[in-house]
Backbone bond lengths (Angstrom), bond angles and torsions (degrees), N, CA, C in turn:
res aa  C-N    CA-C-N  psi(-1)  N-CA   C-N-CA  omega(-1)  CA-C   N-CA-C  phi
1 X - - - 1.456 - - 1.522 110.10 -
2 X 1.324 116.14 133.72 1.461 120.81 179.00 1.524 110.34 -79.66
3 X 1.317 116.97 128.13 1.458 121.67 -179.43 1.526 111.00 -85.37
4 X 1.318 115.46 146.83 1.453 122.60 173.90 1.524 108.74 -105.32
5 X 1.335 115.95 113.76 1.460 121.04 174.08 1.528 107.95 -102.58
6 X 1.313 116.70 122.78 1.464 121.41 -177.20 1.524 109.52 -92.03
7 X 1.321 115.24 121.29 1.459 121.44 177.28 1.533 108.12 -84.71
8 X 1.320 116.91 119.13 1.466 120.77 -174.49 1.527 113.22 -99.59
9 X 1.324 117.68 16.70 1.461 120.24 179.05 1.525 112.81 -55.62
10 X 1.339 116.77 -40.42 1.460 119.51 -175.87 1.529 111.78 -67.15
11 X 1.311 117.50 -26.73 1.465 120.23 173.07 1.528 109.06 -62.05
12 X 1.332 115.69 -43.97 1.463 120.31 179.43 1.528 111.14 -68.18
13 X 1.320 117.68 -35.19 1.466 120.85 177.80 1.524 110.60 -59.66
14 X 1.330 115.88 -44.64 1.464 120.79 179.46 1.530 110.66 -64.69
15 X 1.315 116.94 -43.02 1.470 120.73 177.19 1.521 111.18 -59.41
16 X 1.324 116.28 -46.96 1.457 121.03 -175.21 1.525 112.65 -67.42
17 X 1.325 116.67 -24.71 1.458 119.98 -179.24 1.523 112.17 -64.39
18 X 1.319 116.52 -26.70 1.460 121.25 -176.54 1.535 112.29 -113.59
19 X 1.329 116.32 -19.20 1.454 119.27 -172.88 1.519 109.30 86.11
20 X 1.299 116.49 179.26 1.451 119.11 -179.21 1.512 111.54 74.44
21 X 1.336 115.83 -149.85 1.463 119.62 -174.65 1.521 111.90 -136.96
22 X 1.328 116.59 33.80 1.458 122.10 176.62 1.528 108.50 -122.21
23 X 1.339 117.64 121.93 1.463 127.92 -2.78 1.536 111.56 -73.61
24 X 1.296 115.37 157.05 1.453 122.40 -176.60 1.530 109.92 -84.75
25 X 1.309 115.59 116.48 1.464 120.96 -175.46 1.524 111.70 -66.80
26 X 1.315 116.76 -39.58 1.457 120.66 179.15 1.528 110.35 -62.13
27 X 1.326 117.49 -44.93 1.457 120.77 178.17 1.525 111.49 -64.75
28 X 1.325 116.00 -34.79 1.462 119.69 177.85 1.519 110.89 -62.12
29 X 1.329 116.95 -42.41 1.467 120.70 178.07 1.520 110.87 -62.76
30 X 1.330 116.10 -44.04 1.463 120.29 179.25 1.518 110.58 -62.30
31 X 1.335 116.58 -46.73 1.462 120.36 -176.47 1.517 112.77 -67.78
32 X 1.313 117.67 -38.24 1.472 119.58 178.29 1.518 110.48 -58.20
33 X 1.331 116.63 -39.96 1.458 120.35 177.04 1.522 111.16 -66.56
34 X 1.339 116.60 -44.74 1.461 120.44 179.33 1.526 111.47 -61.05
35 X 1.328 116.16 -32.05 1.454 121.10 -176.65 1.529 113.14 -86.57
36 X 1.344 117.41 1.57 1.452 120.11 172.31 1.507 117.06 115.07
37 X 1.325 118.99 -0.56 1.464 119.67 177.64 1.526 109.80 -61.90
38 X 1.324 115.87 138.76 1.465 121.11 179.00 1.521 112.28 -84.15
39 X 1.324 115.82 -10.95 1.451 120.28 -179.82 1.510 110.61 -168.92
40 X 1.323 115.25 166.73 1.458 122.75 176.30 1.531 107.60 -122.44
41 X 1.331 115.02 132.24 1.462 121.50 177.21 1.521 109.58 -115.39
42 X 1.322 116.29 139.13 1.464 122.08 170.59 1.522 108.36 -131.92
43 X 1.323 115.01 152.01 1.465 120.53 -179.27 1.530 108.07 -133.89
44 X 1.329 117.55 81.87 1.461 120.06 179.29 1.529 111.42 -71.94
45 X 1.318 115.49 133.09 1.464 120.34 175.86 1.526 109.52 -112.26
46 X 1.324 117.34 159.89 1.471 119.62 -174.88 1.525 114.03 -57.74
47 X 1.348 117.74 -33.30 1.462 119.28 -178.77 1.527 112.56 -82.94
48 X 1.331 117.29 -4.29 1.467 123.69 176.75 1.537 111.85 52.45
49 X 1.316 116.07 41.19 1.461 118.52 -177.97 1.529 112.56 -76.30
50 X 1.314 117.53 -12.37 1.467 120.38 171.18 1.525 108.17 -133.69
51 X 1.297 119.13 -100.80 1.472 119.99 177.39 1.535 110.03 -64.41
52 X 1.307 116.10 130.54 1.459 122.06 178.27 1.525 109.93 -100.13
53 X 1.317 115.70 157.54 1.464 119.05 177.46 1.530 110.23 -57.36
54 X 1.329 116.38 -37.44 1.465 120.86 178.93 1.531 110.62 -61.37
55 X 1.337 116.63 -38.60 1.465 120.53 177.52 1.522 110.89 -59.66
56 X 1.321 115.05 -44.16 1.467 119.67 -177.40 1.522 110.47 -59.83
57 X 1.323 116.21 -42.94 1.462 120.51 179.69 1.527 111.44 -65.72
58 X 1.333 116.87 -36.72 1.462 120.46 -178.74 1.525 112.23 -75.48
59 X 1.331 116.30 -33.53 1.462 121.30 -176.83 1.530 111.08 -72.66
60 X 1.314 117.06 -35.87 1.465 120.31 -170.67 1.534 113.92 -49.95
61 X 1.332 119.18 -45.93 1.474 117.92 -175.74 1.519 114.58 -67.19
62 X 1.343 118.34 -19.25 1.469 119.65 -176.44 1.524 112.73 -95.59
63 X 1.334 117.38 -4.58 1.458 119.62 -178.45 1.528 109.18 -77.79
64 X 1.316 115.63 116.85 1.464 121.56 -179.81 1.524 111.59 -107.43
65 X 1.322 117.19 -9.28 1.465 120.97 178.92 1.529 108.49 -101.74
66 X 1.314 117.98 -103.32 1.462 121.47 178.98 1.514 108.93 -134.93
67 X 1.312 116.22 138.44 1.466 121.47 -178.38 1.521 108.52 -113.43
68 X 1.341 115.63 124.36 1.456 123.09 -179.56 1.525 108.57 -121.31
69 X 1.320 116.90 123.02 1.462 121.44 175.99 1.522 108.34 -109.53
70 X 1.332 115.87 124.91 1.459 122.24 178.07 1.530 109.37 -103.85
71 X 1.329 115.79 152.99 1.454 118.22 172.69 1.509 113.46 161.28
72 X 1.325 113.66 166.94 1.454 121.28 175.30 1.528 108.36 -77.60
73 X 1.330 117.84 128.54 1.465 119.99 -171.94 1.521 114.38 -76.25
74 X 1.330 115.99 66.50 1.457 121.44 169.39 1.523 108.60 -73.48
75 X 1.321 116.59 169.80 1.465 119.72 -179.61 1.525 111.00 -59.42
76 X 1.344 116.76 -43.06 1.468 119.54 -178.10 1.523 111.16 -67.62
77 X 1.323 117.11 -36.07 1.468 120.35 177.63 1.518 110.48 -66.17
78 X 1.322 116.98 -45.32 1.461 120.76 179.74 1.526 110.15 -60.09
79 X 1.339 116.80 -43.50 1.465 120.32 179.08 1.525 110.75 -61.41
80 X 1.339 116.52 -41.79 1.466 120.62 179.41 1.524 110.90 -61.14
81 X 1.327 116.18 -48.86 1.461 120.39 -177.24 1.528 110.91 -62.81
82 X 1.318 116.57 -42.04 1.463 119.50 -179.30 1.531 111.65 -66.36
83 X 1.328 116.74 -30.68 1.468 119.39 179.27 1.522 111.20 -77.49
84 X 1.338 116.80 -32.75 1.466 121.48 -176.12 1.525 111.84 -86.85
85 X 1.334 115.90 -33.98 1.466 122.36 -178.16 1.540 112.31 53.78
86 X 1.326 117.10 66.25 1.460 120.10 175.30 1.522 110.55 -70.92
87 X 1.315 116.31 171.78 1.462 120.05 175.12 1.517 110.83 -68.54
88 X 1.330 116.48 -33.68 1.465 121.12 -176.22 1.525 109.93 -145.48
89 X 1.309 115.54 142.43 1.460 121.48 169.71 1.519 107.66 -119.29
90 X 1.329 115.60 130.49 1.461 121.89 179.05 1.517 108.10 -110.16
91 X 1.315 116.73 117.51 1.464 121.69 -176.20 1.519 109.91 -90.07
92 X 1.337 114.87 123.97 1.464 122.44 -173.67 1.525 108.83 -126.93
93 X 1.344 118.04 132.88 1.468 119.67 -176.35 1.517 113.68 -88.25
94 X 1.333 118.30 45.93 1.464 118.74 -176.91 1.522 111.26 -79.55
95 X 1.321 115.40 142.05 1.453 121.13 176.98 1.529 109.65 -70.04
96 X 1.324 114.79 160.99 1.462 119.90 179.57 1.531 111.37 -58.77
97 X 1.351 117.45 -36.65 1.463 121.43 -175.31 1.527 113.23 -98.84
98 X 1.326 118.36 11.27 1.466 120.64 -178.76 1.521 110.07 -69.12
99 X 1.344 116.68 135.52 1.455 120.76 176.28 1.522 109.80 -65.68
100 X 1.323 114.72 -42.61 1.451 122.01 175.43 1.520 107.73 -152.66
101 X 1.303 118.11 167.42 1.462 120.93 -179.57 1.526 109.21 -61.71
102 X 1.327 116.48 131.94 1.457 119.45 -174.46 1.519 114.30 -134.31
103 X 1.322 116.93 17.67 1.469 120.52 177.97 1.515 109.11 -168.54
104 X 1.342 114.72 154.63 1.451 119.89 172.84 1.520 110.54 -92.98
105 X 1.317 115.75 175.28 1.464 121.51 179.75 1.527 111.80 -69.46
106 X 1.303 116.11 141.99 1.461 122.22 159.70 1.524 104.61 -83.91
107 X 1.317 115.48 92.72 1.465 119.02 -172.16 1.525 113.00 -76.13
108 X 1.330 117.58 -15.67 1.454 119.78 174.41 1.526 109.50 -73.49
109 X 1.327 116.66 -51.39 1.464 121.51 -178.90 1.531 111.44 -65.34
110 X 1.321 116.41 -36.15 1.466 120.36 -174.46 1.529 112.90 -103.89
111 X 1.326 116.63 17.38 1.462 120.01 -171.55 1.522 112.74 -60.45
112 X 1.317 118.33 -44.97 1.462 120.19 -177.91 1.521 111.04 -65.91
113 X 1.330 116.09 -43.50 1.461 120.07 178.63 1.522 110.83 -61.46
114 X 1.326 116.72 -47.64 1.460 120.50 -178.08 1.526 111.34 -66.21
115 X 1.322 117.30 -35.64 1.460 120.59 177.82 1.518 110.73 -59.77
116 X 1.335 116.30 -42.84 1.468 120.60 179.54 1.527 111.14 -65.86
117 X 1.323 116.45 -43.19 1.465 120.39 -177.81 1.532 110.35 -67.29
118 X 1.335 115.51 -44.90 1.467 119.62 179.13 1.525 110.44 -59.00
119 X 1.315 116.89 -43.31 1.463 120.55 179.88 1.526 111.31 -62.27
120 X 1.329 116.49 -39.30 1.457 120.73 178.32 1.525 111.19 -58.77
121 X 1.327 116.27 -45.23 1.461 119.85 -178.96 1.524 112.00 -73.35
122 X 1.306 116.60 -37.72 1.469 118.69 -179.50 1.529 110.81 -66.28
123 X 1.320 117.31 -34.89 1.471 119.94 176.06 1.521 111.10 -62.50
124 X 1.326 115.89 -27.60 1.463 120.79 178.86 1.526 111.93 -88.47
125 X 1.328 117.33 2.99 1.455 121.31 178.35 1.512 114.41 78.67
126 X 1.338 117.04 23.41 1.464 121.86 -177.99 1.525 109.45 -105.24
127 X 1.325 116.51 124.50 1.472 121.00 176.77 1.524 109.43 -64.48
128 X 1.328 116.64 138.96 1.457 120.96 -178.01 1.524 111.40 -115.38
129 X 1.336 114.34 146.65 1.463 121.56 175.75 1.522 107.97 -138.77
130 X 1.321 116.74 139.53 1.469 122.06 178.61 1.523 109.84 -109.45
131 X 1.308 116.05 131.48 1.459 123.97 178.69 1.526 107.86 -78.07
132 X 1.331 118.06 116.83 1.469 121.07 -174.12 1.528 110.43 -137.48
133 X 1.349 114.23 159.60 1.458 119.51 172.17 1.524 108.84 -88.68
134 X 1.316 116.76 -167.41 1.465 120.40 -173.88 1.523 113.75 -90.95
135 X 1.333 118.16 2.77 1.457 120.28 -179.95 1.529 110.30 -65.66
136 X 1.331 118.05 124.33 1.467 119.79 -178.60 1.520 114.11 -53.44
137 X 1.341 117.30 -36.65 1.464 120.00 -177.88 1.523 110.74 -61.36
138 X 1.327 117.54 -34.15 1.458 119.71 -178.95 1.523 112.07 -74.93
139 X 1.302 117.08 -32.17 1.467 120.10 176.02 1.525 109.98 -73.76
140 X 1.323 116.40 -42.80 1.468 120.67 -179.55 1.528 111.37 -61.09
141 X 1.328 116.98 -40.87 1.463 119.37 179.10 1.520 112.17 -77.88
142 X 1.329 117.09 -23.00 1.459 119.60 172.63 1.519 110.13 -61.43
143 X 1.315 116.69 -38.95 1.464 121.37 178.28 1.520 110.44 -57.00
144 X 1.326 116.06 -42.51 1.458 121.41 -175.72 1.530 111.50 -66.35
145 X 1.329 117.57 -27.85 1.468 119.86 -179.87 1.520 112.31 -69.15
146 X 1.338 117.04 -19.10 1.450 120.43 -177.78 1.514 114.05 91.90
147 X 1.333 117.50 7.22 1.459 120.04 -179.69 1.527 110.89 -62.71
148 X 1.326 115.45 152.79 1.462 120.48 178.72 1.525 111.82 -80.41
149 X 1.343 115.48 -36.95 1.455 120.57 -175.92 1.525 110.73 -140.49
150 X 1.318 115.23 167.08 1.456 121.99 164.60 1.531 107.72 -122.96
151 X 1.316 115.38 149.87 1.465 120.89 173.14 1.521 107.84 -112.32
152 X 1.318 116.48 118.25 1.455 120.30 179.67 1.519 110.37 -73.84
153 X 1.332 115.39 129.53 1.457 123.20 178.29 1.525 107.98 -80.13
154 X 1.328 115.73 107.40 1.469 120.49 -165.44 1.528 114.93 -97.53
155 X 1.317 119.04 8.82 1.470 119.01 178.46 1.533 112.47 -57.82
156 X 1.350 120.25 -43.13 1.471 118.52 178.64 1.529 112.64 -60.79
157 X 1.328 117.16 -35.37 1.467 120.13 175.44 1.521 110.61 -63.90
158 X 1.329 116.63 -47.47 1.461 120.53 -178.52 1.526 111.25 -63.45
159 X 1.318 116.98 -38.35 1.463 121.16 -179.39 1.524 111.50 -65.28
160 X 1.328 116.74 -40.28 1.460 120.38 -176.95 1.511 115.03 -89.26
161 X 1.320 117.40 -7.66 1.463 121.34 -171.32 1.527 113.07 -58.81
162 X 1.313 117.83 -46.97 1.468 120.29 -175.33 1.521 113.05 -73.62
163 X 1.321 117.13 -18.81 1.467 120.67 178.47 1.516 111.50 -86.13
164 X 1.324 116.99 -49.06 1.463 121.48 -179.07 1.530 107.54 -155.66
165 X 1.316 115.69 93.63 1.466 120.52 -171.60 1.519 112.51 -61.68
166 X 1.322 117.58 -44.38 1.465 119.22 -176.47 1.516 111.00 -68.38
167 X 1.323 116.78 -36.55 1.463 119.84 176.79 1.526 110.21 -66.93
168 X 1.330 116.58 -35.39 1.458 120.55 -179.69 1.525 111.93 -70.13
169 X 1.325 117.60 -36.11 1.460 120.33 -175.61 1.531 113.01 -83.11
170 X 1.326 117.85 -25.18 1.470 120.36 -172.56 1.529 114.19 -55.20
171 X 1.347 120.22 -47.06 1.473 118.18 179.14 1.518 112.70 -61.73
172 X 1.325 116.75 -28.97 1.454 120.70 -179.49 1.526 110.99 -76.47
173 X 1.322 116.59 -34.38 1.466 119.23 175.07 1.527 109.60 -62.87
174 X 1.322 115.98 -46.39 1.475 120.12 -179.60 1.531 110.66 -62.16
175 X 1.329 116.61 -44.00 1.467 120.11 179.91 1.521 110.84 -64.60
176 X 1.316 116.51 -41.15 1.467 120.70 179.97 1.520 110.97 -64.24
177 X 1.311 116.96 -37.74 1.461 121.01 178.48 1.524 111.59 -67.63
178 X 1.340 116.18 -38.48 1.467 120.01 176.81 1.529 109.92 -63.63
179 X 1.328 116.30 -44.44 1.462 120.14 179.77 1.520 111.03 -62.07
180 X 1.320 116.02 -44.19 1.468 119.69 -179.53 1.527 110.75 -64.41
181 X 1.309 117.19 -42.17 1.468 120.40 179.88 1.522 111.66 -64.21
182 X 1.331 115.96 -29.59 1.466 120.55 -179.29 1.520 112.38 -85.00
183 X 1.339 116.77 -2.75 1.453 120.32 178.99 1.518 114.67 85.19
184 X 1.336 117.01 14.01 1.454 120.54 179.11 1.522 110.68 -87.77
185 X 1.324 117.04 140.58 1.451 120.47 167.50 1.516 109.19 -70.03
186 X 1.329 116.44 156.25 1.454 120.35 -173.39 1.521 111.13 -126.16
187 X 1.324 115.63 125.19 1.457 123.52 170.42 1.530 108.41 -117.66
188 X 1.327 116.69 171.15 1.461 120.58 177.99 1.514 109.71 -152.46
189 X 1.325 115.85 149.90 1.445 118.75 177.32 1.507 113.91 -178.20
190 X 1.288 115.99 154.39 1.461 130.20 174.50 1.527 110.11 114.80
191 X 1.314 114.57 111.54 1.472 123.96 177.84 1.522 113.82 66.67
192 X 1.312 118.20 16.83 1.455 119.61 169.80 1.532 108.40 -74.08
193 X 1.343 115.95 139.97 1.463 119.38 -175.68 1.529 109.87 -152.60
194 X 1.330 116.83 -173.19 1.459 120.49 -175.92 1.519 112.89 -69.65
195 X 1.311 118.17 -17.18 1.463 120.91 176.75 1.522 112.07 -78.77
196 X 1.331 117.23 -38.26 1.471 119.63 -168.47 1.523 115.38 -116.39
197 X 1.327 118.04 -7.68 1.464 120.15 -172.99 1.522 112.83 -68.56
198 X 1.326 117.83 -46.42 1.465 120.53 -176.97 1.521 110.88 -62.75
199 X 1.321 116.51 -38.23 1.469 120.49 179.56 1.529 110.06 -65.46
200 X 1.326 116.84 -43.41 1.460 120.68 177.31 1.526 110.43 -58.57
201 X 1.322 115.48 -45.78 1.462 119.99 -177.87 1.526 111.94 -68.19
202 X 1.305 117.27 -32.78 1.465 120.95 178.68 1.524 111.01 -59.63
203 X 1.319 116.96 -40.84 1.461 120.87 -176.21 1.525 113.34 -90.43
204 X 1.342 116.69 -20.54 1.470 120.19 178.49 1.536 107.76 -131.09
205 X 1.320 117.30 66.84 1.468 120.07 -174.15 1.520 113.72 -70.90
206 X 1.323 118.02 -13.67 1.461 119.73 -179.28 1.538 112.46 -87.34
207 X 1.326 118.15 4.67 1.459 119.20 174.79 1.529 108.21 -60.79
208 X 1.311 116.27 132.19 1.461 121.40 -171.36 1.527 112.45 -84.42
209 X 1.339 115.83 -31.04 1.458 119.21 -174.99 1.522 109.48 -156.62
210 X 1.322 116.31 138.58 1.463 121.27 168.45 1.518 107.83 -116.61
211 X 1.308 116.03 137.33 1.453 122.41 178.42 1.525 107.74 -109.87
212 X 1.336 116.48 119.79 1.457 120.95 -174.60 1.524 109.35 -133.86
213 X 1.317 115.89 129.52 1.447 120.58 -179.35 1.509 113.75 -127.33
214 X 1.327 117.02 -70.42 1.465 121.81 -170.80 1.525 112.10 -54.48
215 X 1.329 117.08 -53.83 1.469 120.34 -176.62 1.520 111.19 -64.98
216 X 1.327 116.86 -41.50 1.465 120.00 -177.09 1.536 111.10 -66.01
217 X 1.317 117.19 -43.81 1.464 119.81 179.86 1.525 110.11 -67.92
218 X 1.338 118.06 -36.59 1.457 121.07 176.78 1.528 110.60 -64.13
219 X 1.327 116.93 -43.76 1.467 120.11 177.93 1.525 111.18 -62.59
220 X 1.332 116.22 -34.33 1.461 120.49 -177.92 1.529 112.05 -65.33
221 X 1.330 117.97 -23.68 1.460 120.37 177.04 1.521 111.26 -62.07
222 X 1.337 116.17 -31.26 1.463 121.20 -177.90 1.534 112.59 -100.81
223 X 1.327 115.95 -33.42 1.458 120.24 -171.39 1.521 113.74 -105.11
224 X 1.313 117.69 -11.48 1.452 121.46 -174.23 1.521 110.61 88.08
225 X 1.318 116.91 144.73 1.467 120.87 -173.10 1.523 111.87 -65.69
226 X 1.316 117.87 -47.21 1.463 119.97 -177.95 1.521 110.87 -62.63
227 X 1.308 116.76 -47.39 1.466 120.92 179.96 1.524 110.92 -61.51
228 X 1.319 116.76 -41.46 1.468 121.02 -178.24 1.520 111.13 -64.22
229 X 1.317 117.79 -45.17 1.465 120.52 178.88 1.525 110.16 -59.76
230 X 1.313 117.52 -42.51 1.460 120.53 179.69 1.526 111.82 -66.39
231 X 1.324 117.54 -37.12 1.470 120.83 176.96 1.522 110.29 -63.96
232 X 1.321 116.57 -44.21 1.473 119.54 178.77 1.521 110.79 -63.80
233 X 1.308 117.59 -40.40 1.467 119.66 179.32 1.528 111.02 -63.27
234 X 1.315 116.95 -33.68 1.481 119.17 178.03 1.522 111.90 -67.02
235 X 1.317 117.47 -26.95 1.465 119.36 176.84 1.529 111.40 -66.82
236 X 1.320 115.39 -21.30 1.470 121.31 -177.05 1.525 112.32 -101.00
237 X 1.305 116.67 6.09 1.465 120.06 -173.25 1.525 112.63 -91.68
238 X 1.333 117.37 -11.85 1.468 119.53 -176.31 1.512 112.98 -76.88
């Protein structure tokens, strides 16, 4: 069964826009779990423009499902993850000024660096996942780093879906098959939504986890958070 991990960064973005503690990020994490989320994802960035390091520390004790922390493995990020010990850390090569993650790792160029970082987390008992595109070379070199999983960066799929769905999904099917053949666990995320999620899952049903934030929180404004989480989970039930 494919797990749904809800990224709550956008809850923090809304809170930070006004200051104070409304909406309450800690309560959002608790409620997402109560409403059926299989996991909670956060992506703290150095400028703390949404999820703050303090949030991560406060959220950890209330997570009863699975906790996934995403981010670029700077020294401060590595220290945070090692102190919190989430179930999974997803390493993402986002720039300091990136609005959102917009590329996967060049795992050939960064193989030695990623190997060291992955080993650091694995020694601490933390499952690792590398954010990658569909290029076979990046998946093949991800294997060499010792990572447990890769997360496919799905923005190109989402962008092409409405124009030609089968053409958009084909590179992801091939990449997913390479990952599976290499013994890697498979996650996916970025711009997955109620329009394209079920189709993605139909062709890659062995994906272990999808991490969804922006679209899910936006849908929740109209549909309600509990209802929205259940609708997304139904897209993964086929």
